[in-house]
N, C-alpha and C positions, 0 to 999 in steps of 0.2 A: 506467382508465388515461388520463391526460391525453394530448392530441395532441402536446404538447411533447416527450414522451419517445418514442424510437424503439427498436423491438426490435433486438437485436443481429443478427438474421438480415437485416434490411433495410439495414444499413450496408455499403456496397460495399467492395471491396478497395482497398488503398493506390494501385494504379495508376490507379483511377478518380478518386481525389482529385486527382492531378495533372491529369487531363483536365478535371475540373470547375473547377479554379482557373485554368486557362489562359485562359479567357474573361475572368475577373476581372483577370488580369495585363495582358491586351491592353487592356482598358478603362482601367486605370490608366495605361498608357503613352500611350494616346490622350488622356487627361485632361492628363497632363503636357505633351504636345506642344501641345495646345490652349491651355493656360495660357501657355506660352512664346511661342507665336505672338501671342496677344492682348496680352501684355505688350510685345512688340517693336513692335506696331502702336500701342498706346495711349501708350507713353512719349514719342515725339516729338510726338504730338498734344497731350498734356498740357503738355509743355515750351513749345510754341508758344502755347498758351492762356495759361499763366501769364506768359510774357514779354509778351504783348499786354496782359494785365491790368495788369502792372507799368508798362508804357509809358504806358498811358492814365491811370494813377493819378498818375504823377509828371511827366508831360509839361509842360514850361514852368515847373516850379517851381525851376529852377536847380540841380537835383541832377545829379550825374554818373550815368550810366546803367550803369557797369560792375558795381558791387557789387549794386544792385537786380536787374539781369539775372542775375547769378550766383545770387542767392538764389531768384529765380523759376525758374531752371533746376533747382536742387536740389529745390524744391517740386514742380516738374513731373515730375521723375524719381520722386519718392515717390508722387505721385498716379498716374502712369502704371503703376507696378508694382502699386499697389493695384487700380486699376480694370481693368487688363489681366488680372490674376490672377482678379479677381472675374468678369469677363465670360467668360474661358476656362473657369472652373469651372462657371458657369451653363450654358454651351453644352454641356458634357459630363456634367453631374450625372445626368441621367436615364439615359444609357447606362451609367454606373457602377452606378447602382441596379439596372438591369435585369441587368447582369452578375452582381451579387451575388445577385439572386433566382435566376438561372439556375444559378449555382454551387451554391447551397443546394438547389435542386430536384434537381440532378444528384447531389449528395453524399447528401442525406438522403432523396431520393425523395418530397419534398413538393411539392404544387402551388403 
């Protein structure tokens, strides 16, 4: 018999399923919080970077700065959401994987 299949006697009761998944739920909540925090931190930084890039690109060309700065701010928001979400996920990805392994070990009794 393959190790992938588990005998019915080794599958725990329904109450232990909830206990086993609580760790995974906590890791998912922590991941969500980390992504939000990193996004809140990265967004103003990216906005400032993009406005600086736009300023140095059009400085002295006789252009008005309102519309280019607005475009830079929108691009900065998009970049901040992307990079903040990416950084937050990378910071907590290992904890999420470990929680999944622990929940599987708890539920299926596998190492």
